[in-house]
Each structure stands twice: as structure tokens, then as C-alpha cells.
N, C-alpha and C positions, 0 to 999 in steps of 0.2 A: 492609746492615752493612759497616762498615767492612772494610779493607783491612787486615790485621796493617804493624805496621812492624819493616822492616827494620834492622838496625845492622850498621857493620863489624864482620867477625867474621875477623881476620889468619888463622886456620887454612885457610880456604880459599887463601890470595894463595900463588903458587906458590915456592918455596925458593927462594933464591941457586944457580945453575948456577955453578962456577969457571970464569973464563976468557968467560965474557959478559956484555953490558951490560946493564943495565936496562934500555930507554928507555920512557919513557910518551908517548902521543900523543894531541894535542890539537887537532881539525882543528875548523874554525868558520867562520863568513861572517867573524864579526871586524869587523864593520860598524856600531861600530869595537868595538874589541876594550878591555875595562875592567877593573875590579879584580875582581870575578866570576870571571873568565880567570884571571885572575894567584892568587887566595886557591886557586883547586878546585885548580890545578896545583901549588902549594906544599903544599898538606895532604896531596895524592896520593902526590907524590916522598917526605915525609914517612915518611907511614905504610906504604908499601909497597918501602920502601928503593930508591928507583929512583934512576938514577946522571945520570939526565939527562929532563929533557920539550921535545919538539919540539913546536911550534906548527904548524899546517899550515892558512893562507889557503885557503878553498876558490876552485879556479876561476869555475865554472860553476855551480852548485846549485841540483841538480836540483830539488828542494822549491819553488822559488822561482820559479820558469817564472810569470810572467802574476800573480804578488804585488804585487810591489813593485821599483824597477829599483835594485840590488845595487850599489854602491860600486866603480870602477875597480878589478882586483883588485892595480895595483899600489901605488893608495893605500892600500887592508887590508893589502897587507903590509908596506909600511913603519909604519905607526901600529903592525903587532903587534912589529917589529923596535925600533922604540925605546920600547915597553913593555916588552919583556922584556930590553932591554941590561943593561942593571943585576945581572939573576940568572946567576951563571956556570953556572948549570945549567941553565937555559934558551935554545934555540936557536931557527930558526924553516929552513920548507923550503918550497922554490918547487917540491916535486914535482907538486901540483895541478895551479897557475897552469899549470904547464911543460907541463903534461900537455895541455890544452886541451879541448874536449868538456867533458861535465857530470862532476861530482864523483861517486864512488858510495865507499864506504867500502872493497870491493873493493881497488880499482883502487890507494887510497893506502895498505893495508896491503902488497898485493904491491909495490907499488915499492920501500917501505922497506924489507920483509926483502930485497928484490935488492939495494938502496943496502948496509944494515947487516946483512951476514949471519951476524955473532956478534950478533946481540942478540935479546934475547926483546921483546918487544913487550907493551904494558899500554894496550889504545886507553879515554882519558877521553871520559864523554858524560853526555849529561844522563839523570836515571832516568827521566821518563820516554819517553824515545826508547829504553832500552833494553825497554819494553813493545811496542814498534813493530819490534825488532830481526828479529825472523823474515819480517819484509814488505822487507827491504831486499835489495838482488838478492845471489844468489849466497849467501845467509844459510848456507846450511849448508855453507859453508867459512872461514865468518870464526872461526868458534870454535879452528879448526886454525892459524890466523894472527896470535893477539893472545889474550891475557888480558886480559876485559870490566870496566872500575869506571865505576861510574851514580854522579853526585853528584844532591846535591839540597840544598835550605836546610833547615838545622834547621824538626823541627815538621810537613815534607809528610812525608806518607803515601807508603809507598815500594810499590810491586807485585812482587814476584816474579813477571822477566818470563818464566818456564819455560822459560827453555833450560837447553843442559847444565849439570848441576848440576859443581861445582868450575870453573868456567872464567867467572866473574865475581862480585863483590862489589858492594854497594852500600851507599852511606853517606852521611852527613850532613856537606855542607860550610857554614861562617858566608861571609857576602859575597854566595850565592846569590841574592838579590832581587833585583840590579843587572840592568837589560833595556838590550837596546843600540836597542831598540826604542823607551824613554824616554826614551835620552839622542837618540838622532836628533829627537826630540819637542822636546826642549827647545832644543837646538841651531836648532833651522827656528826655533821660538818665540823665538831670542833670549836665553833664558836660562841662567845658568851650568851648567855641565857639571863644575868644577873636584872632584875628590873623589873623582868617579867611576870617574873616567879615568886614566889616569897624566899628570902636568904635560906630559910631552913631545905626547902626543896632542892634549890640551886647545887648544896652541899651535898642533898639523896641522888639526887641523880648523880652528881660524879662521885661519889662513894661507889654506887653499883652498877656503873656507867651502863646506866638504864636503854641512853637509845643512839648506842655504837653503832656506827653504821652497818655492822654485820647483824644486830638486832632488830633492824628496823626495815621493815620488805616493802612497803609504801609511804609515801608520804602524802596522798590524794585527799584533799577536803572531802569530807562529808559534808550535806548542807543541812539533813535534817534525821537527826534520829525521834524514838520515843523515848530512848533513855535519857533526857535533860536536855542541856541548855547547849547544844554543839553547833545551834545554827547561827549563819552570820559572823563567821571567823571566830568560834569561840570553840570548836569543838570540844 
């Protein structure tokens, strides 16, 4: 039997608190960042009345060990800066890259709380990842650090993650069918990736030949990472 489809319900969203900033947090490998990530961040920011969305490229994503070689963190960071530069509401943080070691959401949120003590955090992730959230490191502590938003492409069945009531929302976002895996595959095969990623990112990929066939060990999609939005064909 199919699971019920959950629609976004604004009544679950925490109200704005005077004197506090509403900060969206989008973590991810961003290898490369693409329009699906940007549209998701923009849609969530509009619906949840966020003041800012900070993109947090992972340092060493723990789920990807042994799967494929992730591009150098500096390349992924710079592509994210390029992709978000035109939107004044978007910023990029090096918190995971500079910390070193494996990236875990609990560490990301703890560090951001320390850096932004006057902000309420809204963690944006893939809806499939929400179903795995209780398996994440120190998952019982996550709900005290952020409100969670699970996003997916329209028409995809969303399952209730059985998390704490009132601490998450599920919503559909257009453009979520774009996949970083497909982009890497196309780049390796010398196919165009225009309009899948921002123009500046296309030029960056071409300049450094980031996804040449020799540099790409595997293009197998992975559907649930703790480190961000990569589920439901977003990587």
C-alpha cells in the first residue's frame, strides 16, 4: 500500500521571534551545486520567511567513503560561492571544510549555533534523508538545534519520518529532479551541462576539467546522506 503524501503545512512552522534571525542551513557535497539546490533554497526561504540561507559544503562526507572520490573541498566551495553570488539572501560557510574530519549534521548545527547565537536554524534536507534522520549521529540532540524541512520533487511520495511532532515539515519543490550524479556523468562524456548548473559553475567545471572520465571513479547515485540535500535525485 502506498504511503500517504504529505503537503507543506505552514501551521507547523515556528513563528518569528523578535530580535532573532531565521537562518536556513543547506548542507551538501555540492559536487557540483546545481539549480535544484538553488531552487529548493529559494522556495524554502520564501515559504518559511527566512532571512538568509547559508550553504555549507561538506568537508569529508562520511557516507561517501569508499563509494567515489569526491572533488576537492576548495573546488566545491568555490563553485558554491559562484552559484550563490547573485542572491543577496544566500551565503556560504566553510564551517565543515575548516573543521576537518568526517562531516556530521550535529557538528554543523552546533558550530553554526555558536557562530550565530541570535539565529533560529532551519535545516533543509532531502525528504528521503528525513526518513533516515533517527540513524544520524546524536540524532536525539538534533531537534533542539534546528527545525527540519524535508524537500522532494513534485509527485514523489513523502513518508512521515516519525520524528518529533512539530519540529519538521515536508514540502514539494520544483527542479528537484536535477542530479549532481547525472551532471558529472554528462561532463565526463563531454556532453553539455548548461542550464543544469549556473553559467559560472559550467565555466569553472570546464576550466579545471573536474569531471573528466579519468577523474570519475563511479557515478552511482546514493540516495541518503546525512550531509545535506542529495536525496531524490539531487545529490
